[in-house]
C-alpha positions in Angstrom: 43.2 -48.8 -4.5 41.4 -48.5 -1.1 38.1 -47.5 -2.8 38.3 -50.3 -5.3 39.0 -52.8 -2.5 36.0 -51.4 -0.5 33.7 -51.8 -3.5 34.9 -55.3 -4.0 34.2 -56.2 -0.3 30.7 -54.8 -0.5 29.8 -57.0 -3.5 31.4 -60.0 -1.9 28.9 -59.8 1.0 25.7 -58.7 -0.7 23.3 -59.6 2.2 25.4 -57.8 4.8 25.7 -54.8 2.5 21.9 -54.8 2.0 21.4 -54.9 5.7 23.6 -51.9 6.4 22.1 -50.1 3.4 18.6 -50.8 4.5 19.4 -49.4 8.0 20.7 -46.2 6.5 17.8 -45.9 4.0 15.1 -46.5 6.6 16.7 -43.9 8.9 17.0 -41.3 6.2 13.4 -42.0 5.1 12.1 -41.6 8.7 13.8 -38.3 9.0 12.6 -37.0 5.7 9.0 -38.2 6.5 9.0 -36.6 9.9 10.5 -33.3 8.6 7.9 -33.2 5.8 5.1 -33.9 8.2 6.3 -31.2 10.7 6.8 -28.7 7.9 3.2 -29.4 6.7 1.8 -28.8 10.2 3.8 -25.6 10.6 2.6 -24.3 7.1 -1.0 -25.2 7.9 -0.7 -23.3 11.2 0.8 -20.4 9.4 -1.9 -20.3 6.7 -4.7 -20.5 9.3 -3.2 -17.6 11.3 -2.8 -15.5 8.1 -6.2 -16.3 6.5 -8.3 -16.2 9.6 -7.0 -13.3 11.7 -4.0 -11.2 10.8 -3.3 -11.3 7.1 0.4 -11.3 6.4 0.8 -8.4 8.7 -0.7 -5.0 9.7 0.2 -1.3 9.6 -0.4 0.8 12.7 0.3 4.3 13.9 4.0 4.3 14.9 4.3 3.3 18.6 0.7 2.1 19.0 1.3 -1.6 19.0 2.2 -3.2 22.4 1.3 -0.2 24.5 -1.8 0.8 26.5 -3.5 4.1 26.2 -6.3 5.7 28.1 -7.8 6.9 24.9 -6.5 4.5 22.2 -8.7 6.0 19.5 -6.5 9.1 19.6 -3.7 6.8 18.2 -5.6 5.2 15.4 -4.8 5.9 11.8 -6.0 9.4 11.0 -5.9 9.1 7.2 -6.3 5.4 6.4 -7.4 6.0 2.8 -4.1 7.6 1.8 -2.0 5.1 3.6 -4.0 2.3 2.0 -3.5 3.8 -1.4 0.2 4.0 -0.9 0.5 0.4 0.4 -1.5 -1.0 -2.6 1.3 0.3 -4.9 4.0 -1.7 -3.1 5.1 -4.7 -5.2 3.6 -7.9 -4.0 0.7 -6.4 -2.1 -2.6 -7.9 -3.2 -5.0 -6.0 -1.0 -5.3 -3.8 2.1 -8.1 -4.3 4.6 -9.1 -1.6 7.2 -9.6 -3.1 10.7 -11.0 -1.8 14.0 -10.7 -3.6 17.4 -12.9 -2.4 20.2 -14.3 -3.5 23.6 -18.0 -3.6 24.2 -20.7 -5.1 26.4 -22.9 -7.6 24.6 -26.3 -8.5 25.9 -29.3 -10.6 24.8 -31.6 -8.7 27.1 -31.2 -10.9 30.1 -27.4 -11.6 30.2 -24.6 -9.1 29.6 -20.9 -10.0 29.1 -17.7 -8.2 28.1 -16.6 -8.8 24.5 -13.8 -7.8 22.2 -14.8 -7.1 18.7 -12.9 -7.0 15.4 -14.5 -5.0 12.6 -13.7 -5.3 8.9 -15.3 -5.1 5.5 -16.9 -8.6 5.2 -17.5 -8.6 1.5 -14.0 -7.5 0.6 -12.4 -9.8 3.1 -14.3 -12.9 2.1 -11.9 -13.9 -0.6 -8.8 -13.7 1.5 -9.9 -14.4 5.1 -11.3 -17.7 4.2 -9.9 -20.0 6.9 -12.2 -18.9 9.7 -13.9 -22.0 11.1 -17.7 -21.5 11.0 -19.6 -23.7 13.4 -23.0 -22.4 12.3 -24.4 -19.8 9.9 -22.5 -17.8 7.4 -19.5 -15.4 7.5 -19.9 -11.7 7.2 -20.8 -10.6 3.6 -21.1 -6.8 3.9 -24.7 -6.8 5.2 -25.1 -3.9 7.7 -26.4 -4.8 11.1 -24.9 -8.3 11.3 -22.5 -9.9 13.7 -20.5 -13.1 14.2 -20.0 -14.5 17.7 -17.3 -16.7 19.0 -18.5 -20.2 19.9 -18.0 -19.7 23.7 -19.7 -16.3 23.6 -22.6 -17.6 21.6 -23.1 -20.5 24.0 -23.0 -18.2 27.0 -25.6 -15.9 25.5 -27.7 -18.8 24.2 -27.5 -17.1 20.7 -27.8 -18.8 17.3 -28.0 -17.5 13.7 -31.0 -15.2 13.4 -30.9 -14.1 17.1 -30.4 -10.4 17.9 -27.9 -9.0 20.4 -27.2 -5.5 21.6 -23.7 -4.0 21.7 -23.0 -1.2 24.3 -19.8 0.8 23.8 -18.3 4.1 24.7 -17.9 6.5 21.8 -14.6 8.3 21.2 -16.4 11.4 22.8 -17.1 9.5 26.1 -20.8 8.9 25.7 -22.5 5.5 25.7 -23.9 4.2 22.4 -25.8 1.0 21.5 -26.4 -1.0 18.4 -28.8 -3.9 17.8 -27.3 -6.5 15.5 -28.5 -9.8 14.0 -26.3 -12.9 14.6 -25.2 -14.1 11.2 -23.0 -17.0 12.3 -20.9 -18.6 15.0 -17.1 -19.1 14.5 -14.3 -20.8 16.3 -10.6 -20.0 16.5 -9.5 -23.0 18.4 -8.4 -20.8 21.3 -11.0 -21.2 24.1 -10.1 -18.0 25.9 -10.6 -16.0 22.6 -13.8 -17.7 21.6 -15.3 -16.8 24.9 -15.2 -13.1 24.3 -14.7 -12.6 20.5 -17.1 -11.2 18.0 -16.9 -9.7 14.5 -18.9 -6.9 12.9 -18.9 -4.9 9.8 -16.5 -1.9 9.9 -19.3 0.6 9.2 -21.4 -0.6 12.1 -18.4 -0.5 14.5 -17.4 3.1 13.3 -21.0 4.2 13.9 -21.1 2.6 17.3 -17.9 4.3 18.5 -18.6 7.4 16.4 -15.3 7.7 14.4 -14.1 7.5 10.8 -10.7 6.3 11.8 -9.4 2.7 11.8 -7.0 1.0 14.2 -4.9 -0.8 11.6 -4.6 -1.9 7.9 -4.3 -5.7 7.4 -2.1 -6.6 4.5 -2.6 -9.4 2.0 0.4 -10.4 -0.1 0.6 -12.2 -3.4 2.3 -15.6 -3.4 5.5 -13.8 -4.6 5.2 -10.9 -2.2 7.8 -10.2 0.5 6.9 -8.7 3.8 10.2 -6.8 3.9 9.0 -4.7 0.9 5.9 -3.6 3.0 8.1 -2.9 6.0 10.4 -0.7 3.9 7.5 1.1 2.3 5.9 1.8 5.7 9.3 3.0 7.0 9.3 5.7 4.3 5.9 7.0 5.5 5.6 9.4 8.3 4.0 8.1 11.5 3.3 4.5 10.7 4.9 1.1 11.3 4.4 -2.3 9.8 4.4 -5.5 11.8 4.3 -9.0 10.4 1.8 -11.6 11.6 4.5 -13.4 13.5 5.2 -10.3 15.6 1.4 -9.7 16.1 0.7 -13.3 17.2 3.5 -13.9 19.6 1.3 -15.5 22.2 -0.4 -18.2 20.1 1.4 -18.5 16.7 5.0 -17.8 17.5 5.1 -19.6 20.8 3.2 -22.6 19.2 5.8 -22.7 16.3 8.7 -22.5 18.7 7.2 -25.4 20.8 6.6 -27.5 17.6 10.1 -26.9 16.4 11.6 -27.9 19.8 9.5 -31.0 19.8 10.6 -31.9 16.3 14.2 -31.4 17.3 13.8 -33.9 20.1 12.1 -36.5 17.9 14.8 -36.1 15.2 17.5 -36.7 17.7 15.8 -39.8 18.9 15.5 -41.1 15.3 19.1 -40.3 14.7 20.2 -42.2 17.8 18.2 -45.2 16.8 19.7 -45.2 13.3 23.2 -44.7 14.7 22.7 -47.6 17.1 21.5 -49.8 14.2 24.4 -48.8 12.0 26.9 -49.5 14.9 25.3 -52.9 15.5 25.6 -53.8 11.8 29.2 -52.6 11.5 30.1 -54.5 14.8 28.5 -57.7 13.5 30.4 -57.2 10.2 33.7 -56.9 12.0 33.0 -60.0 14.1 32.0 -62.1 11.1 35.1 -61.0 9.2 37.5 -61.9 12.0 39.4 -64.5 10.0 39.6 -62.2 7.0 41.0 -59.4 9.2 43.4 -61.8 10.8 44.7 -62.8 7.3 45.1 -59.2 6.3 47.1 -58.5 9.5 49.2 -61.5 8.8 49.9 -60.3 5.3 51.3 -57.0 6.8 48.3 -54.7 6.8 48.3 -52.3 9.7 45.4 -51.7 12.0 45.0 -48.3 10.4 44.7 -50.0 7.0 42.0 -52.4 8.2 40.1 -49.5 9.9 40.3 -47.4 6.8 39.0 -50.3 4.7 35.9 -50.7 6.9 35.4 -47.0 7.0 35.6 -46.7 3.2 32.9 -49.4 2.9 30.6 -47.6 5.3 31.2 -44.3 3.6 30.2 -45.8 0.2 27.0 -47.2 1.7 26.2 -43.8 3.2 26.9 -42.0 -0.1 24.7 -44.5 -1.9 
């Protein structure tokens, strides 16, 4: 009976009903739009992190990540080929890319600066690591003797595609080694501190420079249906290795950025909800004031305050349900 009466009241005052309904609909639409926009930003941020730097995660020697060692090369993967072959068999794994990170001095003959290099197999990685922003030149394609420079580092060295630079690095045996490389391109990560020191080389060039056949890590590329937990479980069954997702590897930039965006989104959502609630309260209050004579008649006919309140509540609930 209460529901039928509420439906009748809604159709007796179509303009008022449309006003409240529009307030609810606009509020819901704003929330959905904002959540969709925020989800799109987070997904884009995620894809850039995966397809430009880390992959979906990496496999290291157990206990290596997050610690400092006097001789870090002693803790690099000793048998990357066998580990890589085992990981490729994990369901959902599309590819495995060997990586090597090393520090070096980089000079153009007149200026010398500290740099941090990431070495990989350019030709194999080209199809997956395709979100790196290139400001000039081309990405690595497997050509030996080539290098990519971060935008800030290239600007400091005055380098451009076609220029040559020299890398100076300590080998794993403690001696100093050098390598002359041709700048193939200039990239940008969007992180100024990183662009000021970062460079990328071919894995074979880096291994020759530091005189090793080991790699620091294996970056994992998953299929769209792949799950990182399968990689983590597979790595857990191997002796002496551990798997870390890209969220764990990129705590400083990606995870902190995501946490900040989610907190910001929560604040905006609460503001939108407050505005919507105030609009609904205003519409309901106006409704009650306009229906004063009607409510008075209902009270005179024996309806209790509770009955009147439940009637208005039922009308609002039907609008919200719609």
